[in-house]
Each structure stands twice: as structure tokens, then as C-alpha cells.
C-alpha positions in Angstrom: 89.4 128.0 84.3 89.2 126.1 87.5 92.1 124.1 89.0 91.9 120.5 87.6 93.5 119.2 90.8 91.0 120.9 93.2 90.4 118.1 95.8 86.8 119.3 96.3 86.0 119.0 92.6 87.7 115.7 92.3 85.7 114.3 95.3 82.5 115.6 93.8 83.2 114.0 90.4 84.0 110.7 92.1 80.8 110.8 94.1 78.6 111.8 91.2 80.1 109.7 88.5 79.3 106.2 89.8 77.6 106.5 93.1 75.1 103.7 92.6 77.7 101.2 91.4 80.1 102.2 94.2 77.5 101.7 96.9 76.3 98.5 95.3 79.9 97.1 95.3 80.4 98.2 98.9 77.2 96.5 100.1 78.1 93.4 98.1 81.6 93.1 99.6 80.2 93.8 103.1 77.6 91.0 102.6 80.3 88.6 101.4 82.6 89.4 104.4 79.7 89.1 106.9 78.5 85.9 105.4 82.0 84.4 105.6 82.4 85.4 109.2 78.9 84.1 110.1 79.8 80.7 108.5 83.2 80.6 110.3 81.7 81.4 113.7 78.8 79.0 113.2 81.3 76.1 112.6 84.9 76.8 113.7 87.5 74.5 112.2 88.8 73.3 115.5 85.5 72.9 117.3 84.8 69.2 117.3 81.5 69.5 119.2 79.9 71.6 116.5 81.6 69.9 113.6 80.2 66.4 113.1 82.4 65.8 110.1 85.5 65.9 112.3 84.4 62.8 114.2 82.3 61.1 111.5 79.3 60.9 113.8 76.7 63.3 115.1 77.3 64.6 118.7 75.0 63.1 121.3 71.8 64.9 122.0 71.6 66.8 118.7 69.1 66.1 116.0 70.2 68.8 113.5 73.3 70.2 112.1 73.2 73.5 114.1 75.7 73.7 116.9 74.1 73.7 120.4 75.4 76.5 122.5 
């Protein structure tokens, strides 16, 4: 009988049991984190020039909502 606490066997069981769900969850979490960072960097809370809602009016020279850098 093999050792039930063999780390190699435990790692193999963890990798084989739910590899698709594990990778799907990792990818999903990474996408959520990257999406949040992208939204944060596209419109920082303290940047008035790229945040029209902070002043109530659109900055001069811009026609869209994208910040001009």
C-alpha cells in the first residue's frame, strides 16, 4: 500500500481531479483583476482631466469620453 501522504501523489491527484475547472477559475479571476485594473488606469479617481463627472462638464478639446493622453 502506498503512502497516503506522498506529496507527489497528492499533487497528481489535485492536478488530475479538476484541472479544467481549476484553470477556468484562474483565467476568470485573472480577467476580472485585469479588467478592474484597466478601468482604474483608464479613469483614475483623482484625475480631473480624464474624469468629466468630477467637474460636471466635458474637458475642452475632447469629443468623446476617452481620456486624451
